[in-house]
N, C-alpha and C positions, 0 to 999 in steps of 0.2 A: 218672358213678356213683362213682368216686373213693374207694371204701372197700374194704377187704379182704373177699373172699368167703370166709367161714370155714364149712366144712361139717364137722360132727362125724362121726367114723368110725362112730358109732352108727347112722347112716342105713343101714348095711349090714344092720341087723337088721329094717329095714322091708320087709315083703313087698308084693308087688303087690296092690293093692286092687280091681282091676276085671278082668273078663275081657278077653282080647285078641281083637280082631276082625280076621279076614283076609278080604280080598275081591279076588282077582285081583291081588295085589301081588307085586312081585319078591321072590325068596327072601330071607328074613331081615328083611323089613319088616313092621311092625305098624301098624294104624290104630285109634285108640282115642279116645273121649271122656274127658277128664279132669275130675273134679270134678262130674260129673252135670249137665251143661247140660240145659235143658228140651227142646231140639230136637236130635235125633240128627244128628251129622255124618257125612261119608262121604269116601272117597278113591278116585280112579281114576288108574291109571298108563297112559300111552300109550308103549309101547316104541318105536314108529316115530319119535316126536319126542322121546323121553326127557323127557317132561313129566308133571307131576302136576296134577290138578284136585281140590282139597280144599275141602269145605264145613265150616264150623264155626260153632257157636253159643257161648254162654257170656258170663259177665260180665267175662271178661278175666283178665289175669295181673298186674294192678297192685295187688292186695291181698295179704292174708296167706294166701289160699287161691285156687287157680286154677280157672277153667272155660274149656276150649278144646278144640279137636280137635288131636290129636298123631299124626303119622305118623312112625315112628322105627325105628331099628335099634340094636343093641348096639354101643357103642364101647369097645373094649379098649385102654386106654392113650391114646396120642396119635392125633390125627386132626382132620379139618376137613370142613366142608360148605359149599360155595359154590353159589349158585343165583340166578337172576333171578326176582324177584317180578314176574310179567308183568302181573297185574291183581288188583284187589279189587273185587268187584261183588256187590250194589250197595254204594255207600259209605254204609252204614246210619248210622254214627256217626263222630264225629271220631276216636275211638280204635279203630275197627275195624282189626285188625292181621293181618299175615301175615309170616312170617319163618322163620329157622332157630334152633334151640335145642339146647344141651347141657343135659341134665337128669339129676340124680343118680338119682332113683327115678321112673320114668315115671308110674306111676299115683297117686302120692302128691300130693294137691292142694297141699300146702304144701312140696313138695320144693324144695331149692336148685336154681337154674338160671341160665344166662345166655342171653339172647335178643337177636338182632339182626334188626330187621325194618323194615317200611314200614307206615305208617298211612294211612287214608283222608284224614286231614288236611283235613277239610272246613270247619272253623270258623276257628281261630286261625291256620292256615297257617304254623305255626312248629315242627312236630314231624314232618315227613315221614319222616325217618330217626330211629329210636329204639332205644336199647339198654336192656334191663331185666335186673336180676339180683337174686336173693334170696340173702342171706348165710347164713341158717340155716333150719332147719325151722320153717315157720309164721311166718317173719320178714316184715317189710315190705320190699318190693323197693326198690332204688335205681334211678335212671334218668338218662339224658341224651338229649336230643332236639334236633334242629336241622332247619331248612330248610322251604321251601315245596313241595318236590318230593313226589311220591307215586309209585306204580307207573307204569311199569316202572322197577325199580332193582335192582342186584345187591347181595347181602348175603352175609356169611360169618361163621361162628364156627369157632374153632380151639382145640384143646388141645395144649399142649406141656409135659409134666410137670405142674407145679403152676400153670402160667400159662394163663389163659383169655383169649382175645382176640376182638374183634369188628371186622369190616371192612366198608367200603362201596365201591361202584364204580359209575360211571355206564355202564360199557361191558363189565365183566367182565375187563378187562385192567389198568387202572390202579387199584390198590387203595389205600385210605387207612385206616389204623388208627383206629377210632372209640373204642375203649376196650380196656384190658388190665388184668387183675387177677391177683394172686398168691393162690392158694387152697390152702394146705396142708391136708392131711387129707381131700381128696376121694378117694373110692375109685377104684381103677384102672379098674373097670368102671362105665361110665355109659351113657347113651343119647344119641343125636344124631338130629335129624330136623327136620320141618317143623311149624310151629305156626300155627293159624288161629283167630281169635276175632272174633265180631261186636261184642263188648263191649256187647251188648244182649241181655239174657236172653230166650230164647224165639224169637229170629230168627236166620236163617242168612245168612252171607256166603260167597261162593265165591272162592277164590284160585287162580290158576294160577301154577305154578312151572315154569320151563324153563331150559334152558342157552343161551337166546338164541332169537330169532324164527326161524320156518321161512321167512319172507319175507326178501328182501334188505333190509338196513337200513344206517344210518349213511352216507347219501349224501355224497359229497365231489365237487363243491361242495355245501354244505349246501342244503337245500331253500329256494328263493326267494332264494338268494344273488345279489348284484349285482356288477357290475364284474369278472366272471370273465374272465381273460386268455387262457386256452387251452381248447380243446375236449376236455379230458381229464376223464372222469368215473370215479369209483371207488365201491365199496360194500363192505359186509361181507356175506359169503355167508350164506344161511340154514343152519341147523344140519344140515339133512338134504339139502342140495343136492349134486348131482353135476355139474350144468351150469347155464348161464345163457342165457336169451334176452333180448337187449337191444333196446329200442325207443327211437328218438331222432329228434327233429325239432321243428317249430314248431307241431304240432297239439296243443292242450291235452288232447286225449283220444287219445293215440297208439294206433294200430291196426296192421293188417298192413302198410299203406303205409309205416309208420315202422319196420318191422322192420330192425334194423341188423346183428345178428350172433348166432350161436349159439356160445357160448364154453365151454371146459372149466372145471372147478371151480377150478383154480389161477389162472385169469385173471379177476380181479375188477376189471378196468378196461377202458375203451373210449375210443378216440380218434376223433373225428368228422372226416372229410375235408372237410366243409362247415362253415364257421364265419364268420358275419358279425358286424360290430360292432353294439352297441346293439340286440341281438335277444334275445327271450325264447325259450329252448329248453325242451322238455319231454322227460323220459325216464323209462323204466320198465324194471325188471329182473324177469323172471319166473324163479323158481327151480324146477328140475326135480329130483325125487328119484330114487332107484334104481329105483322102480316106475313111472317116467315120469309121476308125478303132478305137475301144474303148480301152483305157488303164485304166483298173480298178484300182482305187486308194486304198491306205491303209485306214483302219478305224482308225480315231483319236477320242479322247474323251476329255472332260473337265467337271469340276464340277462347277456349278454356285455359286456365292457368297451366303452365308447363310443370313437368316433374322436377325440373331444376329450380334453384333459387332465382328470384327475379325481383325487380323494382328496388334496386339498391339505393340506400341513402348514406352518404352523398351519391347523387346520380353519377353515372359513368362519365368520366372526363371532366368533372366539375373542377373549377379553379376557385381559389380564395377560401378554402375550407379551414375552419378553426383548428388550431393545433391540439385542442382537447376534444375533438369530435368523437362521437359514438357511432359505430357502424351498425346499420340495421338493414333488413331485407324482408321480403315476403317468402314464406316457406313454399317449396315446390309441393305439388300434389303428392300425398302419401308420405311426406318426410317425417321422420321421428326425431332425428338429431342432425347436427350440422358439423362438418369438418371445415375449419377456417384456415386459410393460407393468407399470409399478409407480409409485405415487406417492400423494399425499394428495388428489388431485383425482379424485373418483369419476367425474365426467362425462368427463374426459379419458381415463381408463383404459377406461371402457366404450366410448368412441368409437375407441379405438386411436390416439389422437393422438401425433404424433411427439415431443411434449414429454415423454412418459412412456415412450417406447420404450427399453428397456434393452439391446436387441440380440438376436441369434439365438444360442442356445446349444445344444450337443450333449447334455450330461448333463441329466437331469430335475431340475435344481436351480439356484438363483440366490442368491448371497450379496450382499445390499444393504450399502451403507455403514452405519455406526452410525446407528440410528434415534433419533428424539426420543421421550422418555417421554410417556405419556398422550396419544398421538396415534393416530388411526385411519388406516390405510393400506389402499389398494386395489390389487389386482393381477390380472392376467389372463395366461394362457398360450395362444397360438395354435399349433396343431400343423401342421408342414409335412411333407407326405408325398411320395410319388413324383410326379414331374412338377410339383413345387412347389405341389401342391394344399394349400389352407389350411383347417383346421377352427378356426373362431372359438371361443375359450374362454369360459367363464363368468367373470363378474367376482366375485372373492372379496374379503373384507376381514378385518382383524384390528386389535385395539387393543393398544398397548404398555402396559407396567406403569405404573400410576398410582393415584390415590386411588380408593377404592371396591372394591378387590380384597381378597378374603379372607373371614374369618369373625369374627363377634363372639363372643368367648369370655368366660365368667364362671365363676369358681371359688368354691366354698363350703366352709366348715368343716362336717363331718358328711356323711352319705350321703344326705340328704333333698333336695338341690338346692333349698334354701330359705334364707330370711334375707337378710342383706346380703352381697353378694359380697366375698370377701377380695381378689380380683384381677379386674379387667376389662381385656381387651386385644384387639387385632386380631391374628389369626394368619392366615398365608397359606393353611393347610389344616388338616385335623384329622389330625395325624400325630405321635403321641407314643408313645414307648417309654421310660418313666422307669425301668424295672427296679425296684430297691429304693430308688431315690433320691427326692428331694423332687418332688412334683407341682407345688406352689407353695412359695415360701419358708416354711419352718417346718412344712409338712404333707406327709407321705409316706403316711400311712394315714388312714382315715375322712375322705375328702375327695371332693367331687363337682364336677361341671362341667356347663355348658350351652353349646352352640354354636348360633348362629343364622346362616343365610346364605340368599341367593337362589341357587338352583341353575339355571344356564342350560344348556339341553339342546342338544347339538350335532347329533344325528341322530335321525331318527324310527325307533325300533327298541326292542327289549326290553333292559333293563338289569338287571344284578345290582348292588344296593347292598349293600356288604359292611362290616359293623361288626366290627372285630377288637378285642376288649376283654378285660380282666382287671381289674375284675369286671363289674358290671351295666351294661346299656345299654338305652336306648329311642330309637327313631328315628321321627320324624314327617315326612311329606311332604304339604304343603298341608293340614296339620291332621289327617291320618289316621295313626294309629299303625301302622307297618308292621313294626317289630321291637320286641319286648317281652321282654327277657331280664333282668329286674331281680332278679338272683340272684348269689350268690358263685360264681365259677367261674374256672378257669385261662384263659390266653389262648386264644381260639378265634374262629372266624368265625361270625357270624350273618348270614344272607343274606335279602334281600327282593327279589323280582323284580317289576319295574314296567314298564309300557309308556309311553313318553314321546314327545313330539312335538318335532321340531327347532324351535328358537326359543322354546319354552316356558320360562317362568321359574317355578320352584316354590319355595315356602317350605320350607326344610329346617331341622329342629331335631333335635339329638342331645343326649341327657342321659346322664350316666355317673357311676358312683361306684366308688371304690377302697376296699375294706375293709381288708385287710392283705396283706402280701407284695408281689409284683411288681405293677406298674401299667402297663397298655397301653390306649391309646385311639386308634384309627385308623379312617378312613372311606375306603373304596376303591370303585371301580366297574369294571365290564367290560361289553362289549356286542360284537356282531359287528364293529363298527368300532373298538373300543378294547380293547387288551389290558389285563389287570388292572393298575390303578395307583391310587395315592392320588388322590382327586379334587383337581385342582389349583386354585390360586387363578386366577381368570379364569373358570373354570366355577363356582367359588364366589365370589360377590360379596356385599358387605355388603347387608343387606336394606333397600334404599332405595327400590326400585320397588314399585308395587302388585302384589300376588300373590294366589294362591288364589282365583280368581274363581268366583262362582256366577252363571249356569251354568258348569260346567267347559268349558274351551276345546274347541270343535268338538262340543259336546253336541247330541244329536238329540232330537226329540220333547219339546221344552221347552214348558211352559205358555205360553199366549198372554197371560196376566196374571201378572206376577211382579215381584219386586224384585231387581234386580241387586245383588250385594254382593261385597266383596273385602277383603283384609287390607292395612292401610296400611303403607307404608314407614316405617322407624324414625325418619327425620328430617322427615317431612311435618308441615306445619301446616295444609295445605289440599289439596283434590283437584280437578283439572280433568277433567271427564268429556266425552268425545266419543262420539256414538252415531249409527249410520246403517246403510244397507243396501249400502254399497259399500266393500270392503276397502281399496282404494287411497286413497279419499277420506278415510276415517277415519284411515288411517296418516299422511296429509299434513296433516290438520286442525290448527288452532291456535285460540287464544282469539278470533280474529277471523273464524273460519269460522262464520257465523251459523246455517247450516242444520244443522250437526253439533255445534257446541260447546254443551253443555248447562249450562254455568255452573260456578262455583267453589263447593265445598262445605266446610263446617267439618271439622276434624280428626275429630271423633267421628262424623260422618255418612259412613259407608262403605257407603251404599246409594243406589240410584238407581231411580226408578220411570219406565220408558220409556212407560208408558201401555198401552192395549190394542193388541196386536200382531196382524198378519195371520197367518192359518193357513198352515203349510207354507212359511215364508219364512225365509231366512238373514239374520241381522243381525250387525253388527260393532260393537265398542266398545273404548274405550281409556281408561285412567285415568292421568293424569300427576300425580306427587306434587310438591307445591310447598312451598317454604320461602323466603320473601323474604330471610331473613337468611343463606342459604347460597349461596355463589358457584356451586355445581354445579346449583342449582335452575333449571328444573324437571327431575325425573327422568322422562324420557319412558317411558311404559308400552308393553307389547306390545299388538298388536291381537288381541283375542279374538273368537271367533265362536260362534254357536249357531243352531240351526234349530228353529223352532216346530213343534209337532205338527199333523197334519191331522185330529185328533180332539180331544175335550175331555179335558184332563188334570185329574182330580179331585185326585190327589196322587201325585207320583212319589218323594217322600221325599228328594229331592236337596238341598233348601234348608235342612234342619235342621243346626244346629251344636251345640256344647257351650255356647254363650253363653246367658246368662239372657235369656229372651224368645224365643229361637230353638230351644229344646229340643223334641224331638218330643213329649214328654208334655205340653207346654204347648199343643199344638194337638189332640192326641189324648188326651183325659183318661182316666185309668185309675182303679183302685179307691182309690188313695191320694192323688191330687192332688199339689200342690207348694206350696212356701213362698216362692219368689222369682219375681218382684219383690214379689208380695203372696201372702197365704195363699189358696189355692183348694182347697176340699174335693174329694175324689175322689167317684166314683159308688158306692163301697161294695162293689163286686164284687171278684172274685179276680184281676183283671187288673193286671199291672204292665208299663208301656210303657218301653222303653229299657234299656240296659245300666247296671249299677252301676259307675261309673268312680271312685267316691270311697272305697270300702272296699279296704284293702290286700290283703285276702284274695280279692278278686274277680279273675277272669282278665281282666277288662276294665279293671282299675285304670289310670288315666291315659290311657285310650284314647278311644273314640268312644261317645257315648250311642246313636247309631244304629248299625245293623249294617253293616259295610263289607266283609265277606267273603262272606256268603250273600246274594246279590242276584240279581234277575231281569234287570235292566238298569241301566245307570248305575253309581253308586258307593255307593248306600246303600239299605237297606230298613228297615222298622220291626219290631223284635223285640217280641214280646208274650208274657210269661210268664202262664200261667193256672193257677188253683188252685181246683178245684171240690170239694175234699175237705171244706171247711168252708162254713158259711153265708155268703152266700146260695145257694151251690152252682151259680153260673154266673159267668162272667167276660166282661166286655166293655169295649171302648174306644169312645169317642164323640168325634165332631168336630162342632162347631157353627160355621156360617158367619155372619159379621156380616150380610152381604147374601145373600139367597137365590140359589142357583145354578140357572142354566137348563140342565138336562141334555138338553133337547130341541132345543137350538140346532142349526141346519143339518141337521136330520133325524136327529140322533143317537138311537139307540133301544135300546142294549144296554149295561148296566153290566158292566165287566170288572175283575176283580182277580186277582192272582197270589198264591198261598198255598203255603207250604211248612212242614212240621213237622219233627219229629225221630223217629227210629225208636223211641225209648223212650216216645213219647206213646201212651197208650191210646186206642183209637178213641172219638170223641166227636162230638157234633152241632156243626157249624160253621154260623153264621148271620150274616145281614146284615139290619139294619133301616134303612129310609129313611123320613124324616119331612119333610113339606113345611111351608111357612110357616103354613099353617092348622092345623097340629097333626095332620093325618092321617098315619098311618104304616102300613107293611106290612113283613112279615117274609119273607125268602127263606132257606131252609135248604138246605145242600148235600146232595145225594142219597147221598153216600158218607161214612160216619163215619170211614173209614180215611184220609181226606184229611189229617187232622191229624197223621198219622204218615208222610206221604209225604216222601221224602228228595230229591225234585226239585220244582221249582215246578210247581204245578197251575193251569192257567187256569180260572177260574170265570166263566162268562157268565150274566148275569141279565137277561132281556128287561125293559125298563122297563114294558111292558104287563102283566107278571105282578105288578107292585107295585100291586095293586088299591087304588083310592081315593086314591093319592098323585099329586099334580100334579108331573110331572117338570120343569116349567118354573120351579118355586119350591122347590127342595130346600133345606131349612134345616139338616138334621141327618142324620148317618149313624152307625150303630153297627156294630161287628164283634165277634162274640162266640163263645164256646164254652160249650155247655150248652143249657138250655131255660129262658129267663126267665119263661115262662108256667106251666111245671110243673117247677120246679127239683128235682133229685135229686142226692144226693152222687155225685161222680165222681172223676176223677183230676186230675193236674197235668201240665204240660208247657210247651213253648215253640213258638210260631209265628213265622214271618217273613212279612210282608205287603209287597207291592211293586206299583207301577204300577197304581194304581186309575184307571180311565179310562172314558169313555163313547164308544162307537164306533157307526158306522152299519153295520148288517148288512142287506144287500139281501134 
């Protein structure tokens, strides 16, 4: 927000503009609709749990005049309000909001205010936490937002003299200042309270505010934790609890047989007397309040540490390891000492050969002699326990520092990341804090940069990718824009949360600009296995291997007929493709493996047609990048997998990219058509397919043409804007297949598609038209016009038998539309998301 909040003393002269509504609220509290929203809000207070349930309508608090539900009390002088926004339901719109507010004049729609809250954050996933503040009566508010998170989250606003501050916290204990403003002239008497808005005129959302859950929460170990070393569990008590009933055991649905203890309020921990290695335990804590009401807890689980050595450092398959590294690990349960095997011969280490035995050690560490650069080492630790029992360890590997480590960096004059780079170099990581100094020689301001690397994933888990920048930043992973904060701002963290698979190699690209002042550009990560750190060289590799596969690695329900494609490595001149149905065989294949090797392809050919595939079967493939002039060639690729569907996939929208020829609107023609690679006229209706990634004013600028946040399954859906306010008063997209599609194959009999709208869409007729190769067509209309405003995906099933006159074995064309093409009438406009069109067999 970063501007002074200046409130004129004249606001004292503004009287309350609306009647106050009281409904079983605590003394001193008022519940009121501000700005005259179309639907009346409400508020309920539960004294037993000290929680509020507040419904609110309104167009929001982001303009010059507000519409929302406000539940407030008078604030005389200094004070604060902290609360957990437990939920926002339904998530009607991206900017449906709930939070806390200090407001100068409660009922004045244009009153100065400061608000700290949580949004539904359903679309761009970058403003879960948001602060808004109006500087003067009727002024345009300033804002600052961040994050993929949404409710539940803690928020707080505070006044101390002329200083107004906003804070956030994940747990109500560890608070971070989000924004602070000096506001001279604000009257001593203001209001403070809870604000809720749907940001959709005429529709209500319900927000729950509390001081924490009544159920037990914050399990430690975290739910689904692994390698837990001790049978000690902890939790945070429910806010109304006076005692706890603990259930613990190996039953995934713990019941009375797993009852372990009845504990007083102060004892929020339990130590199990039974604890075996490598075992999954399930536990539950039921909270009991003063009236003996039981709040049944969630079932949590963890897996105990194994008897073998685990958590190696360096982690398995890590690259870029220092030649003087020390090896460490965590001891297996019951281990007394450790047999260490180490060397460059994988087979010898795996076999426990005497030639690579480094001896028995007591500490869980081993310091090898100085290592050779650019060399892969293998190591294994066998645990020796009581009675000299041995637990054979896993064979791990790492590669020492050598060529191919780091990031390709390019720097440009100006903030557009365009033109000829003024500097190109290899950097070990993205870790820069230039302050006010030069970013590159001769340039300290109005400079931009692009970094490209292959990100090698060490663990299968959820990661936070954290871009710390001053000023703008964009971050892509496998071509998907996951952080988009292309704006002037001080140094701050922007976070994208992603689920990654161990061994996966992703194409990472980060763009950055510095306008004026200090300059910072850093890229970090954290996960359950990695404390926050700058992503190191070794995990960041020069982008030399094939990456960004389609289908995505481990994808399910893939079409049986498809083109595999990938992004080429930077130094490749050719590609060697291996494909088959055995993972080990594909991993070991080479150019002489006739049954799996599919041949060498030219640089520009980054696609491969595997032919018609079997239904419901898993396939594996690998692409090696080749450059005969490079000593390091070939760069062996990872083994990717996918599993075909056991139904007919009409379109899952996963294969579309931003590349010319592969854009979603080039398969699904809209009202406007396209111009590249040739001019194709549109169908003249009000439909627009795909996001605008070319206009700097678009929220999707530089991102993905397909929708990547609102999806039914997989990673993409098709966005369709419709506008029936002007002729021809209906909007439709159409797809034509070169060869007719057999939708009746293997007894398939029902067309299915998943559709979602937005809350702001007015009800309208949704329809599908199917046409066969003989030109016969049939229309199916959805029975509920409100489907276009649904905020969750709706499954629409259409029996093929209902498409009278159409031969389902020769489908040539399909339309999806809003309106009535046979009797068009003026209507509204909006946005739909369409995903997973398929034909299934319904018995």
